[in-house]
C-alpha positions as CSV (number, residue, x, y, z in Angstrom):
1,M,99.6,161.8,101.7
2,R,101.5,159.4,103.9
3,S,104.9,158.2,102.6
4,R,105.9,154.6,102.8
5,R,109.0,153.7,104.7
6,L,111.7,152.0,102.6
7,D,114.7,150.0,103.8
8,R,118.2,150.8,102.6
9,D,117.7,148.7,99.4
10,G,114.6,150.8,98.5
11,M,112.2,148.0,99.3
12,A,109.2,148.3,101.6
13,P,109.7,146.4,104.8
14,P,107.8,143.1,105.1
15,Q,104.4,143.5,106.6
16,K,103.6,141.7,109.8
17,Q,101.6,138.5,109.0
18,P,98.3,138.2,110.8
19,P,97.8,135.0,112.8
20,F,96.5,132.0,110.9
21,D,93.1,132.1,112.6
22,E,92.5,135.7,111.4
23,M,93.5,134.8,107.8
24,L,91.2,131.8,107.9
25,H,88.3,133.8,109.4
26,R,88.7,136.6,106.8
27,A,88.8,134.1,103.9
28,R,85.7,132.3,105.2
29,D,83.9,135.6,105.4
30,G,84.7,136.1,101.7
31,D,87.3,138.8,102.3
32,G,89.7,139.0,99.3
33,V,92.6,140.0,101.6
34,G,92.1,136.8,103.6
35,F,92.2,134.7,100.5
36,D,95.3,136.6,99.3
37,L,97.1,136.1,102.6
38,L,96.4,132.4,102.6
39,Y,97.5,132.0,99.0
40,R,100.7,134.0,99.6
41,N,101.5,132.0,102.7
42,Y,101.0,128.5,101.3
43,A,101.1,128.6,97.5
44,G,104.9,128.6,97.3
45,R,105.2,125.4,99.4
46,I,102.5,123.7,97.2
47,Q,104.3,124.7,94.0
48,A,107.6,123.4,95.4
49,F,105.9,120.1,96.3
50,A,104.4,119.8,92.8
51,M,107.7,120.5,91.2
52,A,109.4,117.9,93.4
53,R,106.8,115.4,92.4
54,G,107.5,116.0,88.7
55,A,104.3,117.9,87.8
56,A,104.1,119.0,84.2
57,D,102.8,122.4,85.2
58,P,103.4,123.0,89.0
59,E,101.6,126.4,88.8
60,V,98.4,124.8,87.5
61,V,98.5,122.2,90.3
62,T,99.1,125.1,92.8
63,N,96.2,127.1,91.5
64,D,93.9,124.1,91.4
65,T,94.8,123.1,94.9
66,M,94.3,126.6,96.4
67,L,91.0,127.0,94.5
68,R,89.7,123.7,95.8
69,A,90.8,124.7,99.3
70,F,89.1,128.0,99.0
71,Q,85.9,126.4,97.7
72,N,85.8,124.1,100.7
73,L,87.1,126.4,103.5
74,N,83.8,126.0,105.4
75,R,84.4,122.2,105.6
76,F,87.8,122.7,107.2
77,S,88.3,122.6,110.9
78,G,91.5,122.7,112.8
79,D,94.7,124.7,113.4
80,E,97.4,125.8,111.0
81,A,99.2,122.4,111.1
82,A,95.9,120.7,110.2
83,F,95.4,123.2,107.4
84,V,98.8,122.5,105.9
85,R,98.1,118.8,106.0
86,W,94.7,119.4,104.4
87,I,96.0,121.5,101.5
88,F,98.9,119.1,100.9
89,T,96.4,116.3,100.7
90,I,94.5,118.3,98.1
91,A,97.7,118.9,96.2
92,R,98.7,115.2,96.3
93,N,95.2,114.3,94.9
94,R,95.5,116.9,92.2
95,L,98.9,115.4,91.2
96,I,97.4,111.9,91.1
97,D,94.5,113.1,89.0
98,A,96.9,114.8,86.6
99,H,99.0,111.7,86.3
100,R,96.0,109.5,85.6
101,S,94.8,112.0,83.0
102,E,98.2,111.8,81.3
103,T,98.3,108.0,81.2
104,R,94.9,107.9,79.6
105,R,95.9,109.9,76.6
106,P,97.1,107.7,73.8
107,V,100.7,108.2,72.8
108,L,101.3,108.1,69.0
109,S,104.1,106.0,67.9
110,D,105.7,106.1,64.5
111,D,103.4,103.3,63.4
112,D,100.4,105.5,64.3
113,A,101.6,108.5,62.4
114,P,99.2,109.8,59.8
115,E,99.9,108.4,56.3
116,Q,101.3,110.6,53.6
117,P,98.6,112.1,51.3
118,V,97.5,109.7,48.6
119,A,98.1,110.9,45.0
120,S,95.1,111.3,42.8
121,A,94.3,108.8,40.1
122,E,95.3,111.4,37.5
123,D,98.7,112.0,39.1
124,E,99.4,108.2,39.3
125,A,98.4,107.6,35.7
126,L,100.6,110.5,34.5
127,E,103.5,109.3,36.6
128,H,103.4,105.9,34.9
129,M,103.0,107.2,31.4
130,S,105.9,108.3,29.3
131,R,106.1,111.9,28.1
132,D,105.6,110.8,24.5
133,A,102.4,108.8,25.5
134,V,101.0,111.8,27.3
135,M,101.7,114.1,24.2
136,D,100.0,111.5,21.9
137,R,96.9,111.4,24.1
138,L,96.8,115.2,24.4
139,S,97.0,115.6,20.6
140,S,94.1,113.4,20.0
141,L,91.8,115.7,22.1
142,T,89.5,118.1,20.2
143,A,89.1,121.7,21.2
144,T,85.7,122.8,22.3
145,P,84.4,126.3,21.7
């Protein structure tokens, strides 16, 4: 069994990052490590971008962006700088979609609040009758076997 080398803080030293072309090629071939490398390399920047743009849930925007990018990797062509522009365009579009979705939801005002439950006719009648009138009416009822 091979032991892992740790630094003075007890942490594993950072692994050398493969070149962008290798990560992209691996991800296009369906290699999970390639997807993971791309995600780890760019998701933090996407999330920071979403936070700076006021996203309600930056993590959802990040995951949606990366998923959309992964689904369309075969359509992408270019170098790392082009890839960064491409995924940030996807992120921007996801933010726009989220904003549009939020503005379409109706916002309830106090006037739109649900009304209080309506009392039954019996409750209303009893509320308007005096105690004596209720007792008189009850005494006139006959018992049924």
